[in-house]
Structures are given as structure tokens and as C-alpha cells.
C-alpha positions in Angstrom: -132.6 -113.4 107.5 -133.5 -114.3 103.9 -135.5 -111.1 103.6 -132.6 -109.3 105.0 -130.1 -110.7 102.2 -133.0 -110.0 99.6 -133.6 -106.3 100.6 -129.5 -105.8 100.5 -129.4 -107.6 97.2 -131.8 -105.3 95.9 -130.3 -102.5 97.2 -127.0 -103.3 95.7 -128.8 -103.6 92.4 -130.4 -100.5 92.7 -127.0 -98.5 93.3 -125.1 -100.3 90.8 -127.9 -99.4 88.3 -128.0 -95.7 89.4 -124.2 -95.5 88.4 -124.9 -96.9 85.1 -127.7 -94.2 84.1 -125.3 -91.5 83.2 -123.6 -93.8 80.6 -127.1 -94.5 79.0 -127.9 -91.0 78.8 -126.4 -90.7 75.1 -125.1 -92.4 72.4 -122.1 -90.6 72.8 -121.5 -91.5 76.5 -122.4 -95.0 75.9 -119.8 -95.5 73.5 -117.1 -93.4 75.3 -117.8 -95.7 77.7 -117.2 -98.9 75.3 -114.0 -97.3 74.4 -112.7 -97.4 77.8 -114.0 -100.7 78.7 -112.9 -102.3 75.3 -110.0 -100.2 74.3 -108.7 -102.6 71.6 -112.1 -102.9 69.7 -112.3 -100.9 66.9 -116.5 -100.5 67.1 -116.7 -98.5 70.0 -114.0 -95.8 68.2 -116.0 -95.9 64.8 -119.7 -95.3 67.0 -118.0 -92.6 68.9 -116.6 -91.0 65.5 -120.2 -91.2 64.1 -121.4 -89.6 67.3 -119.2 -86.8 66.5 -119.9 -86.7 63.0 -123.8 -86.3 63.9 -122.7 -83.2 66.3 -120.6 -81.7 63.6 -117.7 -81.8 65.7 -115.3 -82.9 62.9 -111.8 -82.8 64.4 -113.1 -85.0 67.0 -114.7 -87.1 64.5 -111.3 -87.4 62.5 -109.2 -88.2 65.6 -111.8 -91.1 66.3 -111.7 -92.5 62.8 -107.7 -92.2 63.0 -107.8 -94.1 66.2 -110.4 -96.8 64.7 -108.1 -97.4 61.7 -105.2 -98.0 64.0 -107.1 -100.9 65.9 -108.1 -102.5 62.9 -104.6 -102.7 61.6 -103.8 -105.0 64.9 -103.8 -108.5 63.4 -106.1 -109.6 66.1 -109.0 -107.6 64.6 -108.5 -108.9 61.0 -111.9 -110.5 60.9 -113.4 -107.1 61.5 -111.1 -105.3 59.3 -113.2 -105.0 56.0 -116.7 -104.0 57.6 -115.0 -101.3 59.8 -112.6 -100.3 56.7 -116.0 -99.6 54.9 -117.5 -97.7 57.6 -114.7 -95.6 58.1 -114.4 -94.9 54.5 -118.0 -93.6 54.6 -117.3 -91.7 57.8 -114.4 -90.0 56.3 -116.4 -88.8 53.1 -118.7 -87.1 55.6 -116.5 -85.5 57.6 -114.5 -84.3 54.1 -117.9 -83.1 52.8 -119.2 -81.4 55.5 -116.2 -79.9 57.5 -116.0 -76.1 57.7 -112.3 -76.4 57.3 -112.0 -78.2 53.5 
């Protein structure tokens, strides 16, 4: 009986791990999932923007920068505001410097 429970537990863990593998496939997939799981936290939005900047997808990056800016205005996030604001300012400079539409 104990062995069956152990194998069942091991099988369940394997299935759950297999479901997570696509999320771990790239930084963009990981941070995108983080925005789904924690939609009110600015850090995942900042990191999604950073991934789009690295990929040269400036429109998507700018959208995520604006989303992160909206999130840090929330009073519940006041303790993160300064750090995230510095990151967003730097990312915005990169977008402006390398965006072909500018």
C-alpha cells in the first residue's frame, strides 16, 4: 500500500513538472507566466519589457513599460516605486535609442 502511494505521488509530481517545462523554456515565457500569476506586481511586467527590448520588439516593450508604470502608481506598491522607476527609465532610454520608428 505504501509503495503504491509513493508511486502515485511520484507520478503526480512528474506530471506537474512536465506541465511547467514550457514555462521554463525561455525568460520571456517565464516572466509572461509571472504576469499571469501575479498581475498586480510590477517586476514581472518590467522583466517582460526587458525581454522584448532584447528581442528588438519595441512596440511590445513599450506596452509592457507602460503597464509596469501603471502598476507602480498603485499605493500598495509604494515600496517598489523607486527601484522600478529607475529600471523603467533605463528601459525607456533603450527603446528610444534603438527603436527604428524614432
